[in-house]
C-alpha positions as CSV (number, residue, x, y, z in Angstrom):
1,X,0.0,0.0,0.0
2,X,1.4,3.4,-0.9
3,X,2.3,5.6,2.0
4,X,4.5,8.5,3.1
5,X,8.3,8.4,3.9
6,X,9.3,11.1,6.3
7,X,12.9,12.1,6.4
8,X,13.9,14.5,9.1
9,X,17.2,16.1,9.8
10,X,19.3,19.2,10.1
11,X,20.1,19.2,6.3
12,X,23.0,21.5,7.1
13,X,23.3,21.3,4.1
14,X,21.2,18.7,2.2
15,X,23.5,16.7,0.0
16,X,23.5,13.9,-2.6
17,X,23.8,11.2,0.0
18,X,20.6,12.3,1.7
19,X,18.8,12.2,-1.6
20,X,20.3,9.0,-2.9
21,X,19.4,7.0,0.3
22,X,15.8,8.3,0.6
23,X,15.1,7.6,-3.1
24,X,16.4,4.1,-2.7
25,X,14.3,3.5,0.5
26,X,11.2,5.0,-1.1
27,X,11.6,2.7,-4.1
28,X,12.0,-0.3,-1.8
29,X,8.9,0.5,0.2
30,X,6.8,1.6,-2.7
31,X,5.8,4.9,-1.2
32,X,4.3,7.6,-3.3
33,X,5.5,10.6,-1.3
34,X,8.8,11.6,0.3
35,X,8.6,14.5,2.8
36,X,11.9,16.2,3.8
37,X,11.5,17.8,7.3
38,X,14.3,20.2,8.3
39,X,14.5,20.5,12.0
40,X,14.8,23.7,14.0
41,X,16.9,22.6,17.0
42,X,17.7,18.9,17.1
43,X,17.6,17.6,20.7
44,X,20.6,15.3,20.0
45,X,22.8,17.8,18.3
46,X,24.4,21.1,19.3
47,X,23.1,24.1,17.3
48,X,26.3,26.1,17.3
49,X,27.1,25.3,13.7
50,X,23.5,25.2,12.4
51,X,22.6,27.4,9.5
52,X,19.4,29.4,9.9
53,X,16.3,27.3,9.4
54,X,15.1,29.4,6.4
55,X,18.3,28.7,4.5
56,X,18.1,24.9,5.2
57,X,14.5,24.8,4.2
58,X,15.3,26.7,1.0
59,X,18.2,24.4,0.1
60,X,15.9,21.4,0.5
61,X,13.3,23.0,-1.8
62,X,16.0,23.6,-4.4
63,X,17.4,20.1,-4.0
64,X,14.1,18.4,-4.9
65,X,12.6,21.1,-7.2
66,X,10.7,19.5,-10.1
67,X,10.4,16.0,-8.6
68,X,6.7,15.6,-7.9
69,X,7.3,12.7,-5.4
70,X,9.0,15.1,-3.0
71,X,7.8,17.8,-0.7
72,X,9.5,19.9,1.9
73,X,7.7,20.7,5.2
74,X,8.9,23.5,7.6
75,X,6.6,22.5,10.4
76,X,9.4,21.6,12.8
77,X,11.2,24.9,12.2
78,X,8.1,26.7,13.4
79,X,7.8,24.9,16.7
80,X,9.0,26.6,19.9
81,X,12.0,24.9,21.5
82,X,13.4,21.5,20.7
83,X,11.0,19.2,18.8
84,X,10.7,15.5,19.1
85,X,10.0,12.9,16.4
86,X,6.9,11.6,18.2
87,X,5.3,15.0,17.9
88,X,6.2,15.3,14.3
89,X,4.8,11.8,13.6
90,X,1.5,12.8,15.3
91,X,1.3,16.0,13.2
92,X,1.6,14.1,10.0
93,X,-0.6,11.2,11.1
94,X,-3.3,13.9,11.6
95,X,-2.7,15.0,8.0
96,X,-2.9,11.6,6.3
97,X,-5.3,9.7,8.5
98,X,-5.0,6.3,10.1
99,X,-5.0,4.1,7.0
100,X,-1.9,5.0,5.1
101,X,1.5,3.7,6.2
102,X,3.8,6.3,7.7
103,X,7.5,5.6,7.6
104,X,10.3,7.5,9.4
105,X,13.8,7.2,7.9
106,X,16.8,7.0,10.2
107,X,20.5,6.1,9.8
108,X,22.2,3.2,11.5
109,X,23.8,5.6,14.0
110,X,20.3,6.8,15.0
111,X,19.2,3.2,15.4
112,X,21.9,2.8,18.1
113,X,20.6,5.9,19.9
114,X,16.9,5.0,19.8
115,X,16.7,4.0,23.5
116,X,17.4,7.7,24.3
117,X,14.6,9.1,22.1
118,X,11.6,10.8,23.6
119,X,8.9,8.1,24.3
120,X,10.5,5.7,22.0
121,X,7.9,3.0,22.8
122,X,5.1,5.2,21.6
123,X,7.0,6.3,18.6
124,X,7.7,2.8,17.5
125,X,4.0,1.9,17.8
126,X,2.8,5.0,15.8
127,X,5.0,4.7,12.7
128,X,7.4,2.3,11.0
129,X,11.0,3.2,11.7
130,X,13.1,2.4,8.7
131,X,16.9,2.2,9.0
132,X,19.3,2.9,6.2
133,X,22.8,1.6,6.4
134,X,25.7,4.1,6.7
135,X,29.4,3.8,5.8
136,X,31.4,2.2,8.6
137,X,28.4,1.8,11.0
138,X,27.7,-1.8,12.0
139,X,24.4,-3.1,13.3
140,X,24.1,-2.0,16.9
141,X,23.1,-4.1,19.9
142,X,19.4,-3.8,20.2
143,X,19.2,-5.2,23.8
144,X,18.7,-1.7,25.4
145,X,15.9,-1.1,22.9
146,X,14.1,-4.3,23.9
147,X,13.7,-3.0,27.5
148,X,11.7,0.0,26.3
149,X,9.8,-1.2,23.2
150,X,7.3,-4.0,22.8
151,X,8.7,-7.2,21.2
152,X,6.4,-6.8,18.1
153,X,7.7,-3.3,17.5
154,X,11.3,-4.3,17.8
155,X,10.7,-7.1,15.3
156,X,9.2,-4.5,12.9
157,X,12.2,-2.2,13.4
158,X,14.5,-5.2,12.6
159,X,12.5,-6.1,9.5
160,X,13.0,-2.6,8.2
161,X,16.7,-2.4,8.4
162,X,17.5,-2.0,4.7
163,X,20.6,-2.4,2.8
164,X,21.1,0.9,0.9
165,X,23.8,2.4,-1.3
166,X,26.6,3.7,0.9
167,X,27.2,7.4,0.1
168,X,30.3,8.4,2.0
169,X,29.3,12.1,2.2
170,X,28.8,14.1,5.4
171,X,27.4,17.6,5.9
172,X,30.2,18.2,8.4
173,X,32.8,17.6,5.7
174,X,30.9,19.8,3.2
175,X,30.8,22.7,5.7
176,X,34.5,22.3,6.3
177,X,35.2,22.4,2.6
178,X,33.2,25.5,2.2
179,X,35.1,27.2,5.1
180,X,38.4,26.3,3.5
181,X,37.3,27.3,0.0
182,X,37.8,23.7,-1.2
183,X,35.6,22.1,-3.9
184,X,32.2,20.9,-2.7
185,X,29.8,21.3,-5.6
186,X,30.0,17.6,-6.6
187,X,28.6,16.6,-3.2
188,X,25.3,18.5,-3.4
189,X,22.7,19.2,-6.0
190,X,23.7,21.9,-8.5
191,X,21.0,24.3,-7.3
192,X,22.2,23.9,-3.7
193,X,25.8,24.6,-4.6
194,X,24.7,27.8,-6.4
195,X,22.6,28.9,-3.4
196,X,25.5,28.3,-0.9
197,X,27.9,30.3,-3.2
198,X,25.3,33.1,-3.7
199,X,24.5,33.3,0.1
200,X,28.1,33.2,1.2
């Protein structure tokens, strides 16, 4: 059954690895809509190096412009204080109703951190968490997760650990390249590279 794949992150900046992985996962799941959700202030990351939300939203829009399967939603950037994935899931569930599948895409490093997420048991019950492999990140021990999440939901999480193309690209590296004046345009969509250059 078609559904929505939600992909949240700082997107600081969005890059070709983000897009390649979510396209691959969307094709595997057969979803008909991919929603990119730039965050305002990630609870698990420091915000010292975070570009203003308006710029990150705009770069996402430029990155997917013209692809009808994609949309960009700035809902999280408009929420006061740190936002949590569970609240975002409930927002989108209210939009699409209870019938369509709702998937939340994470990386393997986030799978390791799930036991620390806000009300992870409820989150795992209210959407399908889909994990994409990342370069150099092995499958973590899920024993801590089993203490917090129902067995059926852990099984669903395990069933949705997908082998994906490994794009060895990081936004941290891209930002460092930009600071040094090193080439970075091949790592991001052309429109994003032009925006970064134009905005300084």
